[in-house]
MMTF fields as JSON, N, C-alpha, C and O atoms, coordinates in Angstrom:
{
  "mmtfVersion": "1.0.0",
  "mmtfProducer": "UNKNOWN",
  "numBonds": 215,
  "numAtoms": 216,
  "numGroups": 54,
  "numChains": 1,
  "numModels": 1,
  "chainsPerModel": [1],
  "groupsPerChain": [54],
  "chainIdList": ["A"],
  "bondAtomList": [4, 2, 8, 6, 12, 10, 16, 14, 20, 18, 24, 22, 28, 26, 32, 30, 36, 34, 40, 38, 44, 42, 48, 46, 52, 50, 56, 54, 60, 58, 64, 62, 68, 66, 72, 70, 76, 74, 80, 78, 84, 82, 88, 86, 92, 90, 96, 94, 100, 98, 104, 102, 108, 106, 112, 110, 116, 114, 120, 118, 124, 122, 128, 126, 132, 130, 136, 134, 140, 138, 144, 142, 148, 146, 152, 150, 156, 154, 160, 158, 164, 162, 168, 166, 172, 170, 176, 174, 180, 178, 184, 182, 188, 186, 192, 190, 196, 194, 200, 198, 204, 202, 208, 206, 212, 210],
  "bondOrderList": [1, 1, 1, 1, 1, 1, 1, 1, 1, 1, 1, 1, 1, 1, 1, 1, 1, 1, 1, 1, 1, 1, 1, 1, 1, 1, 1, 1, 1, 1, 1, 1, 1, 1, 1, 1, 1, 1, 1, 1, 1, 1, 1, 1, 1, 1, 1, 1, 1, 1, 1, 1, 1],
  "groupList": [{"groupName": "MET", "atomNameList": ["N", "CA", "C", "O"], "elementList": ["N", "C", "C", "O"], "formalChargeList": [0, 0, 0, 0], "bondAtomList": [1, 0, 2, 1, 3, 2], "bondOrderList": [1, 1, 2], "singleLetterCode": "M", "chemCompType": "L-PEPTIDE LINKING"}, {"groupName": "ARG", "atomNameList": ["N", "CA", "C", "O"], "elementList": ["N", "C", "C", "O"], "formalChargeList": [0, 0, 0, 0], "bondAtomList": [1, 0, 2, 1, 3, 2], "bondOrderList": [1, 1, 2], "singleLetterCode": "R", "chemCompType": "L-PEPTIDE LINKING"}, {"groupName": "ASP", "atomNameList": ["N", "CA", "C", "O"], "elementList": ["N", "C", "C", "O"], "formalChargeList": [0, 0, 0, 0], "bondAtomList": [1, 0, 2, 1, 3, 2], "bondOrderList": [1, 1, 2], "singleLetterCode": "D", "chemCompType": "L-PEPTIDE LINKING"}, {"groupName": "THR", "atomNameList": ["N", "CA", "C", "O"], "elementList": ["N", "C", "C", "O"], "formalChargeList": [0, 0, 0, 0], "bondAtomList": [1, 0, 2, 1, 3, 2], "bondOrderList": [1, 1, 2], "singleLetterCode": "T", "chemCompType": "L-PEPTIDE LINKING"}, {"groupName": "PRO", "atomNameList": ["N", "CA", "C", "O"], "elementList": ["N", "C", "C", "O"], "formalChargeList": [0, 0, 0, 0], "bondAtomList": [1, 0, 2, 1, 3, 2], "bondOrderList": [1, 1, 2], "singleLetterCode": "P", "chemCompType": "L-PEPTIDE LINKING"}, {"groupName": "GLU", "atomNameList": ["N", "CA", "C", "O"], "elementList": ["N", "C", "C", "O"], "formalChargeList": [0, 0, 0, 0], "bondAtomList": [1, 0, 2, 1, 3, 2], "bondOrderList": [1, 1, 2], "singleLetterCode": "E", "chemCompType": "L-PEPTIDE LINKING"}, {"groupName": "LEU", "atomNameList": ["N", "CA", "C", "O"], "elementList": ["N", "C", "C", "O"], "formalChargeList": [0, 0, 0, 0], "bondAtomList": [1, 0, 2, 1, 3, 2], "bondOrderList": [1, 1, 2], "singleLetterCode": "L", "chemCompType": "L-PEPTIDE LINKING"}, {"groupName": "PHE", "atomNameList": ["N", "CA", "C", "O"], "elementList": ["N", "C", "C", "O"], "formalChargeList": [0, 0, 0, 0], "bondAtomList": [1, 0, 2, 1, 3, 2], "bondOrderList": [1, 1, 2], "singleLetterCode": "F", "chemCompType": "L-PEPTIDE LINKING"}, {"groupName": "SER", "atomNameList": ["N", "CA", "C", "O"], "elementList": ["N", "C", "C", "O"], "formalChargeList": [0, 0, 0, 0], "bondAtomList": [1, 0, 2, 1, 3, 2], "bondOrderList": [1, 1, 2], "singleLetterCode": "S", "chemCompType": "L-PEPTIDE LINKING"}, {"groupName": "TRP", "atomNameList": ["N", "CA", "C", "O"], "elementList": ["N", "C", "C", "O"], "formalChargeList": [0, 0, 0, 0], "bondAtomList": [1, 0, 2, 1, 3, 2], "bondOrderList": [1, 1, 2], "singleLetterCode": "W", "chemCompType": "L-PEPTIDE LINKING"}, {"groupName": "ALA", "atomNameList": ["N", "CA", "C", "O"], "elementList": ["N", "C", "C", "O"], "formalChargeList": [0, 0, 0, 0], "bondAtomList": [1, 0, 2, 1, 3, 2], "bondOrderList": [1, 1, 2], "singleLetterCode": "A", "chemCompType": "L-PEPTIDE LINKING"}, {"groupName": "GLN", "atomNameList": ["N", "CA", "C", "O"], "elementList": ["N", "C", "C", "O"], "formalChargeList": [0, 0, 0, 0], "bondAtomList": [1, 0, 2, 1, 3, 2], "bondOrderList": [1, 1, 2], "singleLetterCode": "Q", "chemCompType": "L-PEPTIDE LINKING"}, {"groupName": "TYR", "atomNameList": ["N", "CA", "C", "O"], "elementList": ["N", "C", "C", "O"], "formalChargeList": [0, 0, 0, 0], "bondAtomList": [1, 0, 2, 1, 3, 2], "bondOrderList": [1, 1, 2], "singleLetterCode": "Y", "chemCompType": "L-PEPTIDE LINKING"}, {"groupName": "LYS", "atomNameList": ["N", "CA", "C", "O"], "elementList": ["N", "C", "C", "O"], "formalChargeList": [0, 0, 0, 0], "bondAtomList": [1, 0, 2, 1, 3, 2], "bondOrderList": [1, 1, 2], "singleLetterCode": "K", "chemCompType": "L-PEPTIDE LINKING"}, {"groupName": "VAL", "atomNameList": ["N", "CA", "C", "O"], "elementList": ["N", "C", "C", "O"], "formalChargeList": [0, 0, 0, 0], "bondAtomList": [1, 0, 2, 1, 3, 2], "bondOrderList": [1, 1, 2], "singleLetterCode": "V", "chemCompType": "L-PEPTIDE LINKING"}, {"groupName": "ASN", "atomNameList": ["N", "CA", "C", "O"], "elementList": ["N", "C", "C", "O"], "formalChargeList": [0, 0, 0, 0], "bondAtomList": [1, 0, 2, 1, 3, 2], "bondOrderList": [1, 1, 2], "singleLetterCode": "N", "chemCompType": "L-PEPTIDE LINKING"}, {"groupName": "ILE", "atomNameList": ["N", "CA", "C", "O"], "elementList": ["N", "C", "C", "O"], "formalChargeList": [0, 0, 0, 0], "bondAtomList": [1, 0, 2, 1, 3, 2], "bondOrderList": [1, 1, 2], "singleLetterCode": "I", "chemCompType": "L-PEPTIDE LINKING"}, {"groupName": "GLY", "atomNameList": ["N", "CA", "C", "O"], "elementList": ["N", "C", "C", "O"], "formalChargeList": [0, 0, 0, 0], "bondAtomList": [1, 0, 2, 1, 3, 2], "bondOrderList": [1, 1, 2], "singleLetterCode": "G", "chemCompType": "PEPTIDE LINKING"}, {"groupName": "CYS", "atomNameList": ["N", "CA", "C", "O"], "elementList": ["N", "C", "C", "O"], "formalChargeList": [0, 0, 0, 0], "bondAtomList": [1, 0, 2, 1, 3, 2], "bondOrderList": [1, 1, 2], "singleLetterCode": "C", "chemCompType": "L-PEPTIDE LINKING"}],
  "groupTypeList": [0, 1, 2, 3, 3, 4, 5, 2, 6, 6, 7, 8, 8, 9, 10, 10, 11, 3, 12, 5, 11, 13, 13, 2, 10, 14, 15, 7, 6, 5, 15, 8, 7, 2, 4, 12, 5, 1, 10, 16, 17, 3, 6, 16, 13, 13, 12, 10, 17, 18, 5, 11, 15, 10],
  "groupIdList": [1, 2, 3, 4, 5, 6, 7, 8, 9, 10, 11, 12, 13, 14, 15, 16, 17, 18, 19, 20, 21, 22, 23, 24, 25, 26, 27, 28, 29, 30, 31, 32, 33, 34, 35, 36, 37, 38, 39, 40, 41, 42, 43, 44, 45, 46, 47, 48, 49, 50, 51, 52, 53, 54],
  "secStructList": [7, 7, 7, 7, 7, 4, 4, 4, 4, 7, 2, 2, 2, 2, 2, 2, 2, 2, 2, 2, 2, 7, 2, 2, 2, 2, 2, 2, 2, 2, 6, 7, 1, 1, 2, 2, 2, 2, 2, 2, 2, 2, 2, 2, 2, 2, 2, 2, 6, 7, 7, 1, 7, 7],
  "xCoordList": [0.84, 0.0, 0.888, 1.912, 0.491, 1.272, 0.78, -0.422, 1.722, 1.364, 1.144, 1.901, 0.115, -0.131, -0.024, -0.308, 0.383, 0.467, -0.578, -1.081, -0.908, -1.862, -1.401, -2.234, -0.097, 0.446, 0.096, -0.119, 0.033, -0.304, -1.745, -2.071, -2.593, -4.001, -4.368, -5.518, -3.436, -3.721, -3.623, -2.61, -4.679, -4.668, -3.602, -2.957, -3.418, -2.429, -1.017, -0.209, -0.712, 0.608, 0.778, 1.821, -0.263, -0.209, -0.076, 0.711, -0.842, -0.808, 0.575, 1.091, 1.174, 2.51, 3.539, 4.389, 3.457, 4.388, 4.172, 5.136, 2.924, 2.616, 3.094, 3.683, 2.847, 3.266, 4.787, 5.337, 5.454, 6.92, 7.507, 8.469, 6.928, 7.475, 6.986, 7.681, 5.789, 5.17, 4.623, 3.468, 5.452, 5.028, 4.472, 3.434, 5.14, 4.69, 3.304, 2.461, 3.074, 1.771, 0.674, -0.422, 0.956, -0.038, -0.324, -1.476, 0.714, 0.512, -0.298, -1.133, -0.051, -0.828, -2.302, -3.182, -2.566, -3.952, -4.609, -5.752, -3.892, -4.465, -4.758, -5.673, -3.999, -4.196, -5.056, -5.209, -5.606, -6.416, -7.74, -8.218, -8.324, -9.642, -10.753, -11.888, -10.435, -11.417, -11.626, -10.661, -12.849, -13.075, -12.709, -12.298, -12.852, -12.499, -10.984, -10.502, -10.249, -8.786, -8.299, -7.399, -8.893, -8.514, -8.784, -7.972, -9.922, -10.262, -9.266, -8.848, -8.889, -7.926, -6.579, -5.977, -6.103, -4.835, -4.874, -3.916, -5.976, -6.13, -6.149, -5.517, -6.87, -6.93, -5.575, -5.197, -4.847, -3.516, -2.628, -1.952, -2.628, -1.797, -2.273, -1.458, -3.577, -4.129, -3.692, -3.194, -3.875, -3.54, -2.044, -1.585, -1.284, 0.185, 0.753, 1.927, -0.113, 0.332, 1.012, 1.793, 0.731, 1.418, 0.573, 1.071, -0.676, -1.561, -2.058, -2.645, -1.825, -2.191, -3.659, -4.241, -4.287, -5.646, -6.73, -7.909, -6.39, -7.414, -8.054, -8.933],
  "yCoordList": [-1.179, 0.0, 1.247, 1.291, 2.233, 3.455, 4.506, 4.728, 5.14, 6.231, 7.493, 7.78, 8.242, 9.509, 10.636, 10.468, 11.759, 12.95, 13.939, 13.792, 14.938, 15.944, 16.615, 17.024, 16.732, 17.335, 16.483, 17.029, 15.154, 14.266, 14.461, 14.144, 14.972, 15.085, 16.421, 16.608, 17.334, 18.651, 18.652, 18.245, 19.112, 19.211, 20.197, 19.986, 21.272, 22.275, 21.696, 22.06, 20.814, 20.17, 19.259, 19.254, 18.495, 17.618, 18.443, 18.099, 19.534, 20.374, 20.983, 21.002, 21.475, 22.076, 21.038, 21.32, 19.843, 18.776, 18.348, 18.148, 18.208, 17.807, 18.859, 18.522, 20.132, 21.186, 21.253, 21.479, 21.058, 21.099, 19.962, 20.161, 18.782, 17.612, 17.463, 16.882, 17.988, 17.753, 19.04, 19.091, 20.077, 21.385, 21.297, 21.89, 20.575, 20.477, 19.841, 20.292, 18.803, 18.134, 19.052, 19.084, 19.792, 20.711, 21.838, 22.231, 22.35, 23.392, 22.858, 23.572, 21.601, 20.981, 20.911, 21.236, 20.486, 20.414, 21.785, 21.923, 22.792, 24.132, 24.716, 25.526, 24.316, 24.834, 23.919, 24.164, 22.885, 21.925, 22.548, 23.504, 22.002, 22.433, 21.764, 22.242, 20.666, 19.973, 20.784, 21.043, 21.19, 22.038, 21.365, 22.043, 20.049, 19.35, 19.332, 19.556, 19.065, 19.081, 20.484, 20.653, 21.478, 22.863, 23.224, 23.892, 22.78, 23.058, 22.386, 22.989, 21.159, 20.453, 21.167, 21.384, 21.534, 22.254, 23.585, 23.954, 24.305, 25.598, 25.432, 26.205, 24.43, 24.201, 23.801, 24.248, 22.966, 22.57, 23.801, 23.98, 24.652, 25.858, 26.817, 27.437, 26.934, 27.829, 27.381, 28.187, 26.112, 25.621, 25.466, 25.419, 25.386, 25.345, 26.747, 26.913, 27.76, 29.146, 29.74, 30.682, 29.21, 29.653, 30.557, 31.097, 30.736, 31.517, 32.742, 32.623, 33.914, 35.154, 35.492, 36.099, 35.127, 35.557, 34.621, 34.905, 33.53, 32.556, 32.881, 32.149],
  "zCoordList": [0.0, 0.0, 0.0, 0.681, -0.755, -0.877, 0.114, 0.261, 0.783, 1.68, 0.863, -0.065, 1.205, 0.523, 1.531, 2.717, 1.043, 1.875, 1.375, 0.261, 2.176, 1.702, 0.404, -0.405, 0.197, -1.021, -2.243, -3.325, -2.091, -3.197, -3.667, -4.811, -2.806, -3.125, -3.778, -4.175, -3.895, -4.438, -5.962, -6.529, -6.611, -8.068, -8.526, -9.552, -7.767, -8.154, -8.163, -9.018, -7.239, -7.224, -8.436, -9.091, -8.717, -9.885, -11.155, -12.037, -11.26, -12.455, -12.651, -13.769, -11.583, -11.686, -12.13, -12.975, -11.559, -11.926, -13.378, -14.117, -13.782, -15.149, -16.136, -17.163, -15.837, -16.752, -16.847, -17.924, -15.73, -15.733, -16.569, -17.31, -16.446, -17.128, -18.567, -19.4, -18.863, -20.174, -20.778, -21.201, -20.817, -21.339, -22.746, -23.04, -23.61, -25.005, -25.099, -25.875, -24.315, -24.341, -23.82, -24.378, -22.763, -22.206, -23.201, -23.382, -23.839, -24.851, -26.033, -26.589, -26.417, -27.481, -27.082, -27.879, -25.848, -25.38, -25.404, -25.839, -24.94, -24.859, -26.244, -26.388, -27.251, -28.606, -29.477, -30.673, -28.889, -29.628, -30.069, -29.458, -31.131, -31.586, -30.779, -30.775, -30.099, -29.262, -27.988, -27.269, -27.689, -26.513, -25.187, -24.246, -25.105, -23.868, -23.652, -22.541, -24.718, -24.613, -24.271, -23.449, -24.9, -24.629, -23.164, -22.525, -22.641, -21.24, -20.294, -19.305, -20.586, -19.731, -19.748, -18.696, -20.937, -21.039, -20.307, -19.628, -20.443, -19.778, -18.257, -17.538, -17.772, -16.319, -15.753, -14.67, -16.475, -15.995, -15.867, -14.854, -16.897, -16.839, -15.745, -15.062, -15.583, -14.56, -13.165, -12.379, -12.862, -11.532, -11.311, -10.17, -12.392, -12.27, -12.048, -11.716, -12.24, -12.025, -13.238, -13.107, -14.416, -15.639, -16.504, -17.492, -16.17, -17.026, -16.276, -15.2, -16.842, -16.177, -16.346, -15.447, -17.459, -17.764, -17.27, -17.48, -16.63, -16.239, -14.921, -14.465]
}
């Protein structure tokens, strides 16, 4: 069984880590024509602290 910490449960922590490791993929999602992919990319950047207008 894996121990989890409160930090593991935060979406903002996951978003920051994902954006740091997979910037190109997140940028691809944000620039996608699919509205769901665009929303996911935008939310990741917003919660990672990378988007000023969100």
